[in-house]
PDB file of N, CA, C and O in Angstrom, chain B, residues numbered from 101:
ATOM      1  N   MET B 101     -26.674 -73.310  29.413  1.00  0.00           N
ATOM      2  CA  MET B 101     -25.533 -73.851  30.118  1.00  0.00           C
ATOM      3  C   MET B 101     -25.277 -75.308  29.729  1.00  0.00           C
ATOM      4  O   MET B 101     -24.558 -76.028  30.420  1.00  0.00           O
ATOM      5  N   ALA B 102     -25.863 -75.722  28.635  1.00  0.00           N
ATOM      6  CA  ALA B 102     -25.663 -77.103  28.202  1.00  0.00           C
ATOM      7  C   ALA B 102     -24.193 -77.404  27.924  1.00  0.00           C
ATOM      8  O   ALA B 102     -23.758 -78.543  28.098  1.00  0.00           O
ATOM      9  N   PHE B 103     -23.431 -76.423  27.502  1.00  0.00           N
ATOM     10  CA  PHE B 103     -22.030 -76.655  27.159  1.00  0.00           C
ATOM     11  C   PHE B 103     -21.200 -77.129  28.348  1.00  0.00           C
ATOM     12  O   PHE B 103     -20.271 -77.919  28.176  1.00  0.00           O
ATOM     13  N   GLU B 104     -21.518 -76.663  29.532  1.00  0.00           N
ATOM     14  CA  GLU B 104     -20.720 -77.071  30.685  1.00  0.00           C
ATOM     15  C   GLU B 104     -20.846 -78.569  30.965  1.00  0.00           C
ATOM     16  O   GLU B 104     -19.991 -79.147  31.636  1.00  0.00           O
ATOM     17  N   HIS B 105     -21.894 -79.192  30.463  1.00  0.00           N
ATOM     18  CA  HIS B 105     -22.092 -80.624  30.684  1.00  0.00           C
ATOM     19  C   HIS B 105     -21.521 -81.485  29.550  1.00  0.00           C
ATOM     20  O   HIS B 105     -21.544 -82.713  29.635  1.00  0.00           O
ATOM     21  N   LEU B 106     -21.018 -80.856  28.504  1.00  0.00           N
ATOM     22  CA  LEU B 106     -20.461 -81.598  27.374  1.00  0.00           C
ATOM     23  C   LEU B 106     -19.063 -82.127  27.655  1.00  0.00           C
ATOM     24  O   LEU B 106     -18.611 -83.061  26.993  1.00  0.00           O
ATOM     25  N   GLY B 107     -18.382 -81.549  28.620  1.00  0.00           N
ATOM     26  CA  GLY B 107     -17.012 -81.968  28.894  1.00  0.00           C
ATOM     27  C   GLY B 107     -16.027 -81.317  27.938  1.00  0.00           C
ATOM     28  O   GLY B 107     -16.342 -80.335  27.266  1.00  0.00           O
ATOM     29  N   GLU B 108     -14.820 -81.887  27.891  1.00  0.00           N
ATOM     30  CA  GLU B 108     -13.730 -81.360  27.066  1.00  0.00           C
ATOM     31  C   GLU B 108     -14.212 -81.066  25.658  1.00  0.00           C
ATOM     32  O   GLU B 108     -14.833 -81.945  25.060  1.00  0.00           O
ATOM     33  N   PRO B 109     -13.976 -79.913  25.094  1.00  0.00           N
ATOM     34  CA  PRO B 109     -13.101 -78.839  25.533  1.00  0.00           C
ATOM     35  C   PRO B 109     -13.811 -77.752  26.358  1.00  0.00           C
ATOM     36  O   PRO B 109     -13.214 -76.718  26.656  1.00  0.00           O
ATOM     37  N   TYR B 110     -15.081 -77.979  26.726  1.00  0.00           N
ATOM     38  CA  TYR B 110     -15.834 -76.988  27.496  1.00  0.00           C
ATOM     39  C   TYR B 110     -15.683 -77.246  28.989  1.00  0.00           C
ATOM     40  O   TYR B 110     -15.519 -78.389  29.416  1.00  0.00           O
ATOM     41  N   PHE B 111     -15.740 -76.179  29.778  1.00  0.00           N
ATOM     42  CA  PHE B 111     -15.665 -76.320  31.226  1.00  0.00           C
ATOM     43  C   PHE B 111     -16.388 -75.166  31.889  1.00  0.00           C
ATOM     44  O   PHE B 111     -16.546 -74.096  31.300  1.00  0.00           O
ATOM     45  N   ARG B 112     -16.825 -75.386  33.112  1.00  0.00           N
ATOM     46  CA  ARG B 112     -17.495 -74.338  33.909  1.00  0.00           C
ATOM     47  C   ARG B 112     -16.444 -73.361  34.389  1.00  0.00           C
ATOM     48  O   ARG B 112     -15.485 -73.752  35.055  1.00  0.00           O
ATOM     49  N   ALA B 113     -16.615 -72.103  34.060  1.00  0.00           N
ATOM     50  CA  ALA B 113     -15.666 -71.078  34.478  1.00  0.00           C
ATOM     51  C   ALA B 113     -15.806 -70.818  35.978  1.00  0.00           C
ATOM     52  O   ALA B 113     -16.862 -71.062  36.562  1.00  0.00           O
ATOM     53  N   GLU B 114     -14.762 -70.336  36.579  1.00  0.00           N
ATOM     54  CA  GLU B 114     -14.742 -70.068  38.022  1.00  0.00           C
ATOM     55  C   GLU B 114     -15.438 -68.758  38.390  1.00  0.00           C
ATOM     56  O   GLU B 114     -15.614 -68.471  39.574  1.00  0.00           O
ATOM     57  N   TRP B 115     -15.834 -67.962  37.399  1.00  0.00           N
ATOM     58  CA  TRP B 115     -16.464 -66.686  37.688  1.00  0.00           C
ATOM     59  C   TRP B 115     -17.757 -66.578  36.881  1.00  0.00           C
ATOM     60  O   TRP B 115     -17.886 -67.179  35.815  1.00  0.00           O
ATOM     61  N   GLY B 116     -18.693 -65.822  37.391  1.00  0.00           N
ATOM     62  CA  GLY B 116     -19.963 -65.617  36.710  1.00  0.00           C
ATOM     63  C   GLY B 116     -20.878 -66.825  36.839  1.00  0.00           C
ATOM     64  O   GLY B 116     -20.422 -67.939  37.098  1.00  0.00           O
ATOM     65  N   GLU B 117     -22.156 -66.595  36.657  1.00  0.00           N
ATOM     66  CA  GLU B 117     -23.130 -67.677  36.783  1.00  0.00           C
ATOM     67  C   GLU B 117     -23.498 -68.290  35.442  1.00  0.00           C
ATOM     68  O   GLU B 117     -24.014 -69.407  35.395  1.00  0.00           O
ATOM     69  N   ASN B 118     -23.244 -67.585  34.363  1.00  0.00           N
ATOM     70  CA  ASN B 118     -23.606 -68.108  33.043  1.00  0.00           C
ATOM     71  C   ASN B 118     -22.394 -68.072  32.106  1.00  0.00           C
ATOM     72  O   ASN B 118     -22.495 -67.668  30.947  1.00  0.00           O
ATOM     73  N   VAL B 119     -21.253 -68.504  32.639  1.00  0.00           N
ATOM     74  CA  VAL B 119     -20.001 -68.434  31.891  1.00  0.00           C
ATOM     75  C   VAL B 119     -19.431 -69.838  31.729  1.00  0.00           C
ATOM     76  O   VAL B 119     -19.263 -70.572  32.703  1.00  0.00           O
ATOM     77  N   VAL B 120     -19.140 -70.194  30.493  1.00  0.00           N
ATOM     78  CA  VAL B 120     -18.507 -71.470  30.187  1.00  0.00           C
ATOM     79  C   VAL B 120     -17.213 -71.176  29.453  1.00  0.00           C
ATOM     80  O   VAL B 120     -17.170 -70.320  28.569  1.00  0.00           O
ATOM     81  N   GLY B 121     -16.149 -71.895  29.826  1.00  0.00           N
ATOM     82  CA  GLY B 121     -14.860 -71.723  29.172  1.00  0.00           C
ATOM     83  C   GLY B 121     -14.677 -72.763  28.072  1.00  0.00           C
ATOM     84  O   GLY B 121     -15.398 -73.758  28.003  1.00  0.00           O
ATOM     85  N   LEU B 122     -13.703 -72.509  27.225  1.00  0.00           N
ATOM     86  CA  LEU B 122     -13.382 -73.399  26.122  1.00  0.00           C
ATOM     87  C   LEU B 122     -11.867 -73.488  26.002  1.00  0.00           C
ATOM     88  O   LEU B 122     -11.189 -72.466  25.898  1.00  0.00           O
ATOM     89  N   VAL B 123     -11.338 -74.705  26.016  1.00  0.00           N
ATOM     90  CA  VAL B 123      -9.901 -74.909  25.849  1.00  0.00           C
ATOM     91  C   VAL B 123      -9.549 -74.624  24.392  1.00  0.00           C
ATOM     92  O   VAL B 123     -10.153 -75.187  23.478  1.00  0.00           O
ATOM     93  N   LEU B 124      -8.568 -73.746  24.183  1.00  0.00           N
ATOM     94  CA  LEU B 124      -8.103 -73.429  22.835  1.00  0.00           C
ATOM     95  C   LEU B 124      -6.793 -74.161  22.600  1.00  0.00           C
ATOM     96  O   LEU B 124      -5.813 -73.954  23.317  1.00  0.00           O
ATOM     97  N   ASP B 125      -6.787 -75.020  21.587  1.00  0.00           N
ATOM     98  CA  ASP B 125      -5.579 -75.776  21.263  1.00  0.00           C
ATOM     99  C   ASP B 125      -5.575 -76.089  19.773  1.00  0.00           C
ATOM    100  O   ASP B 125      -6.334 -75.486  19.015  1.00  0.00           O
ATOM    101  N   GLY B 126      -4.749 -77.005  19.354  1.00  0.00           N
ATOM    102  CA  GLY B 126      -4.629 -77.346  17.951  1.00  0.00           C
ATOM    103  C   GLY B 126      -5.877 -77.973  17.358  1.00  0.00           C
ATOM    104  O   GLY B 126      -6.019 -78.032  16.137  1.00  0.00           O
ATOM    105  N   ARG B 127      -6.782 -78.443  18.204  1.00  0.00           N
ATOM    106  CA  ARG B 127      -8.029 -79.058  17.729  1.00  0.00           C
ATOM    107  C   ARG B 127      -9.190 -78.078  17.678  1.00  0.00           C
ATOM    108  O   ARG B 127     -10.298 -78.456  17.297  1.00  0.00           O
ATOM    109  N   THR B 128      -8.959 -76.838  18.051  1.00  0.00           N
ATOM    110  CA  THR B 128     -10.032 -75.840  18.096  1.00  0.00           C
ATOM    111  C   THR B 128     -10.613 -75.621  16.704  1.00  0.00           C
ATOM    112  O   THR B 128      -9.878 -75.385  15.745  1.00  0.00           O
ATOM    113  N   ASP B 129     -11.929 -75.699  16.600  1.00  0.00           N
ATOM    114  CA  ASP B 129     -12.642 -75.394  15.361  1.00  0.00           C
ATOM    115  C   ASP B 129     -12.992 -73.909  15.408  1.00  0.00           C
ATOM    116  O   ASP B 129     -13.976 -73.509  16.031  1.00  0.00           O
ATOM    117  N   TRP B 130     -12.171 -73.101  14.742  1.00  0.00           N
ATOM    118  CA  TRP B 130     -12.314 -71.647  14.837  1.00  0.00           C
ATOM    119  C   TRP B 130     -13.605 -71.144  14.208  1.00  0.00           C
ATOM    120  O   TRP B 130     -14.144 -70.126  14.641  1.00  0.00           O
ATOM    121  N   GLY B 131     -14.104 -71.835  13.202  1.00  0.00           N
ATOM    122  CA  GLY B 131     -15.394 -71.456  12.613  1.00  0.00           C
ATOM    123  C   GLY B 131     -16.533 -71.670  13.594  1.00  0.00           C
ATOM    124  O   GLY B 131     -17.416 -70.823  13.729  1.00  0.00           O
ATOM    125  N   GLU B 132     -16.506 -72.816  14.283  1.00  0.00           N
ATOM    126  CA  GLU B 132     -17.526 -73.094  15.292  1.00  0.00           C
ATOM    127  C   GLU B 132     -17.429 -72.099  16.445  1.00  0.00           C
ATOM    128  O   GLU B 132     -18.446 -71.624  16.950  1.00  0.00           O
ATOM    129  N   LEU B 133     -16.213 -71.789  16.852  1.00  0.00           N
ATOM    130  CA  LEU B 133     -16.028 -70.820  17.932  1.00  0.00           C
ATOM    131  C   LEU B 133     -16.599 -69.459  17.537  1.00  0.00           C
ATOM    132  O   LEU B 133     -17.254 -68.801  18.345  1.00  0.00           O
ATOM    133  N   ALA B 134     -16.354 -69.040  16.309  1.00  0.00           N
ATOM    134  CA  ALA B 134     -16.893 -67.754  15.836  1.00  0.00           C
ATOM    135  C   ALA B 134     -18.420 -67.759  15.901  1.00  0.00           C
ATOM    136  O   ALA B 134     -19.026 -66.784  16.344  1.00  0.00           O
ATOM    137  N   GLU B 135     -19.043 -68.855  15.461  1.00  0.00           N
ATOM    138  CA  GLU B 135     -20.503 -68.954  15.521  1.00  0.00           C
ATOM    139  C   GLU B 135     -21.013 -68.893  16.957  1.00  0.00           C
ATOM    140  O   GLU B 135     -22.004 -68.220  17.239  1.00  0.00           O
ATOM    141  N   LEU B 136     -20.333 -69.596  17.866  1.00  0.00           N
ATOM    142  CA  LEU B 136     -20.748 -69.592  19.274  1.00  0.00           C
ATOM    143  C   LEU B 136     -20.647 -68.196  19.879  1.00  0.00           C
ATOM    144  O   LEU B 136     -21.537 -67.763  20.610  1.00  0.00           O
ATOM    145  N   LEU B 137     -19.564 -67.499  19.571  1.00  0.00           N
ATOM    146  CA  LEU B 137     -19.385 -66.151  20.109  1.00  0.00           C
ATOM    147  C   LEU B 137     -20.425 -65.183  19.555  1.00  0.00           C
ATOM    148  O   LEU B 137     -20.967 -64.360  20.292  1.00  0.00           O
ATOM    149  N   ILE B 138     -20.700 -65.281  18.259  1.00  0.00           N
ATOM    150  CA  ILE B 138     -21.707 -64.407  17.652  1.00  0.00           C
ATOM    151  C   ILE B 138     -23.084 -64.698  18.247  1.00  0.00           C
ATOM    152  O   ILE B 138     -23.815 -63.773  18.602  1.00  0.00           O
ATOM    153  N   ASP B 139     -23.436 -65.974  18.355  1.00  0.00           N
ATOM    154  CA  ASP B 139     -24.738 -66.332  18.937  1.00  0.00           C
ATOM    155  C   ASP B 139     -24.855 -65.855  20.381  1.00  0.00           C
ATOM    156  O   ASP B 139     -25.894 -65.333  20.785  1.00  0.00           O
ATOM    157  N   SER B 140     -23.786 -66.036  21.155  1.00  0.00           N
ATOM    158  CA  SER B 140     -23.794 -65.604  22.551  1.00  0.00           C
ATOM    159  C   SER B 140     -23.991 -64.093  22.642  1.00  0.00           C
ATOM    160  O   SER B 140     -24.779 -63.608  23.454  1.00  0.00           O
ATOM    161  N   TYR B 141     -23.275 -63.364  21.811  1.00  0.00           N
ATOM    162  CA  TYR B 141     -23.411 -61.904  21.803  1.00  0.00           C
ATOM    163  C   TYR B 141     -24.847 -61.509  21.466  1.00  0.00           C
ATOM    164  O   TYR B 141     -25.434 -60.658  22.134  1.00  0.00           O
ATOM    165  N   CYS B 142     -25.407 -62.127  20.431  1.00  0.00           N
ATOM    166  CA  CYS B 142     -26.744 -61.742  19.983  1.00  0.00           C
ATOM    167  C   CYS B 142     -27.822 -62.071  21.015  1.00  0.00           C
ATOM    168  O   CYS B 142     -28.850 -61.396  21.066  1.00  0.00           O
ATOM    169  N   VAL B 143     -27.606 -63.080  21.821  1.00  0.00           N
ATOM    170  CA  VAL B 143     -28.559 -63.415  22.883  1.00  0.00           C
ATOM    171  C   VAL B 143     -28.497 -62.384  24.007  1.00  0.00           C
ATOM    172  O   VAL B 143     -29.522 -62.039  24.595  1.00  0.00           O
ATOM    173  N   GLN B 144     -27.292 -61.893  24.305  1.00  0.00           N
ATOM    174  CA  GLN B 144     -27.117 -61.027  25.467  1.00  0.00           C
ATOM    175  C   GLN B 144     -27.147 -59.531  25.144  1.00  0.00           C
ATOM    176  O   GLN B 144     -27.427 -58.717  26.024  1.00  0.00           O
ATOM    177  N   ALA B 145     -26.868 -59.171  23.918  1.00  0.00           N
ATOM    178  CA  ALA B 145     -26.803 -57.749  23.550  1.00  0.00           C
ATOM    179  C   ALA B 145     -28.208 -57.159  23.430  1.00  0.00           C
ATOM    180  O   ALA B 145     -29.175 -57.883  23.197  1.00  0.00           O
ATOM    181  N   PRO B 146     -28.311 -55.844  23.589  1.00  0.00           N
ATOM    182  CA  PRO B 146     -29.595 -55.187  23.314  1.00  0.00           C
ATOM    183  C   PRO B 146     -30.016 -55.477  21.865  1.00  0.00           C
ATOM    184  O   PRO B 146     -29.171 -55.621  20.981  1.00  0.00           O
ATOM    185  N   GLY B 147     -31.314 -55.559  21.641  1.00  0.00           N
ATOM    186  CA  GLY B 147     -31.848 -55.934  20.334  1.00  0.00           C
ATOM    187  C   GLY B 147     -31.303 -55.135  19.169  1.00  0.00           C
ATOM    188  O   GLY B 147     -31.000 -55.696  18.116  1.00  0.00           O
ATOM    189  N   HIS B 148     -31.175 -53.814  19.347  1.00  0.00           N
ATOM    190  CA  HIS B 148     -30.705 -52.991  18.223  1.00  0.00           C
ATOM    191  C   HIS B 148     -29.244 -53.286  17.875  1.00  0.00           C
ATOM    192  O   HIS B 148     -28.845 -53.147  16.718  1.00  0.00           O
ATOM    193  N   LEU B 149     -28.449 -53.690  18.858  1.00  0.00           N
ATOM    194  CA  LEU B 149     -27.056 -54.054  18.568  1.00  0.00           C
ATOM    195  C   LEU B 149     -26.981 -55.451  17.954  1.00  0.00           C
ATOM    196  O   LEU B 149     -26.212 -55.676  17.020  1.00  0.00           O
ATOM    197  N   ALA B 150     -27.761 -56.372  18.464  1.00  0.00           N
ATOM    198  CA  ALA B 150     -27.778 -57.729  17.907  1.00  0.00           C
ATOM    199  C   ALA B 150     -28.262 -57.701  16.452  1.00  0.00           C
ATOM    200  O   ALA B 150     -27.771 -58.462  15.619  1.00  0.00           O
ATOM    201  N   ALA B 151     -29.225 -56.825  16.152  1.00  0.00           N
ATOM    202  CA  ALA B 151     -29.751 -56.734  14.795  1.00  0.00           C
ATOM    203  C   ALA B 151     -28.708 -56.208  13.809  1.00  0.00           C
ATOM    204  O   ALA B 151     -28.825 -56.430  12.604  1.00  0.00           O
ATOM    205  N   ALA B 152     -27.700 -55.519  14.312  1.00  0.00           N
ATOM    206  CA  ALA B 152     -26.657 -54.960  13.440  1.00  0.00           C
ATOM    207  C   ALA B 152     -25.600 -55.991  13.057  1.00  0.00           C
ATOM    208  O   ALA B 152     -24.742 -55.713  12.219  1.00  0.00           O
ATOM    209  N   ILE B 153     -25.653 -57.186  13.666  1.00  0.00           N
ATOM    210  CA  ILE B 153     -24.664 -58.217  13.386  1.00  0.00           C
ATOM    211  C   ILE B 153     -25.048 -58.993  12.146  1.00  0.00           C
ATOM    212  O   ILE B 153     -26.190 -59.433  12.009  1.00  0.00           O
ATOM    213  N   ASP B 154     -24.097 -59.163  11.242  1.00  0.00           N
ATOM    214  CA  ASP B 154     -24.303 -59.948  10.041  1.00  0.00           C
ATOM    215  C   ASP B 154     -24.076 -61.415  10.387  1.00  0.00           C
ATOM    216  O   ASP B 154     -22.936 -61.865  10.503  1.00  0.00           O
ATOM    217  N   ARG B 155     -25.171 -62.157  10.550  1.00  0.00           N
ATOM    218  CA  ARG B 155     -25.094 -63.563  10.955  1.00  0.00           C
ATOM    219  C   ARG B 155     -25.260 -64.454   9.736  1.00  0.00           C
ATOM    220  O   ARG B 155     -26.204 -64.305   8.961  1.00  0.00           O
ATOM    221  N   PRO B 156     -24.315 -65.391   9.579  1.00  0.00           N
ATOM    222  CA  PRO B 156     -24.452 -66.313   8.443  1.00  0.00           C
ATOM    223  C   PRO B 156     -25.678 -67.208   8.589  1.00  0.00           C
ATOM    224  O   PRO B 156     -26.085 -67.555   9.698  1.00  0.00           O
ATOM    225  N   GLY B 157     -26.253 -67.574   7.452  1.00  0.00           N
ATOM    226  CA  GLY B 157     -27.406 -68.487   7.453  1.00  0.00           C
ATOM    227  C   GLY B 157     -28.610 -67.810   7.937  1.00  0.00           C
ATOM    228  O   GLY B 157     -29.676 -68.422   8.007  1.00  0.00           O
TER     229      GLY B 157
END
């Protein structure tokens, strides 16, 4: 939950206990967002599904 303490563009979502929102605008780094989403999925998904993801690096 470190992201919720970083401030703009991250914010604490109004729902869920482990949910952080991200403002999408002209400054959005789409590559970074893709990495964050993939990492988040791999942390929460069952191991066999996370292992099927092609992760860069």
